[in-house]
N, C-alpha and C positions, 0 to 999 in steps of 0.2 A: 504493500499499500504506499501511496505517496506520503511524504512528511511535510507538515505545515508548521510555520512559526506563527505564534499568536501573541498579541498584547491585550490584556484585559484588566478589569478592575474587580477587586474583591468586594465583599458586602460592606466593608468599612472604608472603601475607596482607595485601598492600597493598590499600587501597580503590580501587575503579575505578568511575567514573560516566560515563554517556554515553547516547547515543540510537542507535536502530537501526530501520530499516524492515524489517517482516516481516509475514507473513500473520497471525500470532497471537503471543501471549506464549510459547506452547510452542516456536514456531519460534525466537524470540529466545533462549530458554534452551538449545535444542539447539545453536544457533550459538555461544553463549558457551562451552558445555562442550567443543565441538570445538576451540575456540581455547585451551583450558586454563584457562578462567576459571570460577569457581563463582558462579552467580547468587544474589543475596540478595533482591532486590526488583525486580519488573518491573511497570510501570504505563503505561497509554496516556499519551502526551505531551499536555500541555495546549496547545491552540492558541487563541490569542486573535485577535480581529479585527485585521486589518492594513489599514492605509490605503495600503500600497505596491502599485503596479501591477506585476504579473509580466508583462513584455513577452514572456517566453518562451512564454506561452500563445498569443500572436498570431502569432509567427514561429517556425516549426519549423526547427530546425537540421538541415541536410542531412548524412547519413552518407556520407562519402567513402570511396574505396578505401583511403586511408591508415588510416582508422579500422578498417576490416575487417581490414587486414593486421596492425595492432597487436593487435586482438582475437584473431585467429587465432594469432599468435605467443605471446601470453600464455596462451591455452588450451593450446597445445602444451607450454609449460613447466610449467603447473600439472598437466595430465594425466600428463605424463611423470614428474613428481615424486610422483605417487600421491595428490594432493590430491582429496578427495571432490568430486564434480561440484557438489553444492549449495553447498558452501563456496567452490569456485572461482567459480561464477557470482555468488554474493552478494558476494564480494570485488571482482569486476570491476565489478559494478553500482555500487559506491561509489567506485571509483578511475577509472572512465571519464570523460573530460572532456566528451565529446560527449553532450549531454542526451538527444537522441533515441535514440542507441544505448544509453545507460544505462537509459532507460525500457524499451526492448525487452528488454534483459537481465533487468531485474526481472520483466517479464511472462513471460519464458522460465523464470525461477526459480520463479515461481508455478505455471506449467504443469507443471514437473518435480515440485513438491511435491504436485500433484494426481494424480500417477501416470502422466503421459504420458512418452514417451521424448524424447530430446534432439532428434532429427530432426523429429518432429511439432511440438515446441515452437518450433523455428526456422521451420518452415513456416507458422506463424501470422503471420509478418512477411515476406511476399514482397517488400515494397518495400525491405528491407534485405538479406535473405539470398536469393540467387538459387536457382533450381531446382537448378542444378548443385551449389551449395554444400550445400543440404539433402540431395541425393542422396549426396554424398560422406560427409557426416556419418552418414547412415543405414548406409552401407557400413562406416564405421569402428566403429559400434556393433555391427554384426552380426559382423564379423571380429575385434573386440577390438583394433583398431589405431587407436583414435581419436586418440592423440597423433600418430602419423605422418600421418594424414589432415589434421589441422590444420596440420602443418608443410608438407605438399604444397600445401595451399590457400593458405597465406601466400606461398609461393614462386611459385606460379602467378599470383596476383593482382598481386604485386609486379612480375613480369616483364611481364605484360600492361599494367600501368599505365605502366611505363617505355617500352614501345613506343608507346603512344598519346601520351605526352608528347613523344617524339621527333618524331612526325608533326606535332603541333601546333607544335612549335618550328621545324620545317622550313618550315611554311606561314605562320608569323607574319610574316616579312619580306615575302614576296610579297603577303600580305593588306594590310599597311600601305601598300605601294606602290600597289596597286589603289585603295585608299580615297583616297589622296592624289591620284591621277590624276583620279578621279571628282570630288572636290571642286574641283580646279583647273579642270576642264572646265566645271563648273557656274558657277564665278565668272566665268570668261572669257566664257561664253555669255550670262550674265545682266547683267554689268556692263561688261566691257571692250569687247566688240564693239559694243554700242550707243553707247559714247562715240566710238569710231572712226567709226561710221556717221554721227554728227552732223557730224564734221569733214569727211568725204568729201562729204556733201550740200551743205555750205556752199560748198565750192570747185567743185562741179560737175564733178569729174574723172570720167573714164570708168573704171569699175571692172572688173577682170578677173573671169572666171567663178568662181574659188575664193572671191573676196571676196563676190560676190553670193550664193553658196550659204551661206556663213557668216552673212551678214546675215539671210537669210531664215530660217535655222534659229534664229538668235538672236531675231528678231522673233516667231517662233512660240512659242519657249520663254517669252519675257517675257509674251506675251499669254495663254497657256494653261497657265502653270506650275501653278496649283491643280488643273486637270484631269489634267495629267501626273502630279503627285504622287499624286492619288487613284487613277489607273490603276495606278501602281507599287505602291501599298499593297494594292489589291485583288488584283493578280496575286500579290504575295508571300504574302498571307494564303491565297489559293486554292491555291497550290502547297503550302504547309505543311499545309493541311487535307487535300488530296488524298494527300500522302505518309503522313498518319496513317491513311488508310483501308487495308484489307487489300490491295486491288488496287494502290493507289498505292505502298504500302510494298514490295510484291513487285517492281513494275517498277523502283523506285528502287534497291532492293538489287541487282537484276540489272544495272542500268546502272552502278552503282558499280564493278563489276569490269571495266568497259570504258572507264573514264575515261582521257583522255590523261595520261600521266605518272604519275598517282596510282593508276590502276586496277590496274596490275601489282603495285604495293606492297600494295594492299588484298587482292588475290587471294592473294599469298604469305603475308600476315599471317593470312588466313582459314585457309589450309592449315596454317600453323604452329599456330594455336589448335586446329584439329580434331585434328591428329596428337598434340599434347600432351595434350588432354583425353581422346581415345580411348585413348591409351596408359595414362594414369592410371586410367581406368575399368576397362580389361581387367586391368591389374596388380592392381587392388583386388578383382577377382573379380566384377565386375558382368556379368550376362548380356548377350549382344550386342544383343538387342532393346532392353533397358532402356538400355544404354550409348548406342546410336544416338539414342534419344529424348531423353535428358538432354543429350548433347553438341550435338545439332542445335539445341535451344532455347537453349543457352548461347552459340551463335556470334553471335546478334543479327543474323541475316541471313535474311530470310524465303525468299529464292530458294534459298540453300544448304540451309536447313532443309527445304524441301519435297523437294529432291533426296535428302537423307540419309534422310528418313523413307520415301522410296520404296524404299530398300534393304531395309527390313524385310520386304516381301513376298517378295523373292527369297530372303532368309535363311530365312524360315519355310518356303519350299518345299524347303529343303535345299541351295541353291546356295552357293558359296563367297563369302567376303567380297570377294575380288579380282574375281570375275565381276560381282557386283552393283554394286561400286564403279565398274567400267568402264562400266556401263550408264548411270550418272548423267552422264558427260561432264564431271565437275568436276575430276578429279585428273589430274596430269601423269604422265609416264612414270616419274619417280623414285618417286613415291608408289605407283604401281601395281606397280613392280618390287619395292619393299620389302615391300608387302603380300603378294605372291606368295611371296617368300622366307620371310617371317615365318610364313605359313600352313603351308608345307612343313616348317619347322624347329620350329614351335611356340613361336616367340619373337617374335610380332608386336608385343607391347607394347614390347620392347626396341628393335626396329628402327624402330617409329614414333617412339619417343622420340628416336632419332638423327636421323630425318628432321625432327622438330620443331626440334632444335638447328641443323640445317643451314639451315632456312628462317628461323629467328629471326636467324641471322647474316646471311643474305641481305637480310632486311628492314632490319636496322640499317645495312647497307652502302648499300642503295638510299635510305634516308632521309637518310644523310649526303650523298649526291650529288643529292638532290632540289633543294635550293636552287641548286646549280650548273647544273642543267638548266633551271630556271625563269628564272634571271637573264637569259640571252640573249633569251628570248621577251619578257620585260618591257622589255628594252632596245630591241628592234625596235618594240614598241607605243609606247613613249615617243618614239622617233625619228619614227615616223609622225605622231604627234599634233603634235610640234614642227614637222614639215615642213608639215603642213596649215595650222597657225596662221601659219607664216612666209610661206607663199604667199598666204594670205588677208588677212593684216594688214599685212605689211611690203612686199609687192610693190606695192600701190597708192601707197606713199610716193614711188616714182619718178615716177608720174603727177602726184602733188600738187606735186612740185618743179618739174616742167615747167610746170604751170598757174601756179604762183606767179611763175616767171621771166617768163612771157608777160604 
């Protein structure tokens, strides 16, 4: 947006000068009047040639969940206080520290000034505002509860971010251990074992089978390590490319729910997100078909998304939510029971919210125990590696001592 320089008078007659980004000088005047300032002179800002390089044009700052949470909380406070939407968006575009989000807010403000509604304006930036976020904003505009919708969104994103951070924290230590083990094995295989092999060959000692296996593996690794590295890179890139395809993503999302140790946590976290989002959607007055579509795409799991979208056909035929949900095979007995009771009593949103709280507590508890479950497995793996190395490297030492004595 163009930059304007303005001169104005405050409510006490004091002179005020400054700059402001806006679509036109009329927009600047309107903004100043809304802020209780009387404009005197407004002119386009003079921009001279600059020799400074703006590196921000080359590196786009990523919008994080923390930025969206802060934005949602600020919008909740401003809308609850009755601040006009254009004034709120304009103020946030100037105070937001994230350059990418600030630019998006400015574009949303321009879209609002052109006559579009807030949800449509947000929808022009799908890389920042998700489909669920936009759908909830549309609901807030329709029902007149935009402030409460922003509050619910902030709380949900914050809760979801906390869960993901807990999972990453629980997996950080095992990840470091596995990386350290891999590096240690590579060093031993490429440098340590060849040195021992030279010592053994000079003395002509008879080598045990574990040592022969280690030496052959080491010789193969030293001779063909470029090929092995190339195969590893090709396999890694191929798997990543396959997962990005529709079929690969579907299969990976399905297998994630069956992973050892972590699969059950992912499954419970998915159920928690579904019940939380579905409860919020129904409570806000979203039609069932629309709610299923929005929630399914917000779960970020193609396998679960396909199962949830399959419920639409049954609901359109007039079947109950409980019956169509049972046909998917996704939900456990607790969710099914609460759905059935909720449909009978007309309080399905309240009961699903309680189920979400239960599963969120279960997920937090499982995450706290995840490291304790992984540590014994890592201990067994490390012990096995140490045992193999001990048998392969130190066992021949006894033979060498006998050869030396003879």
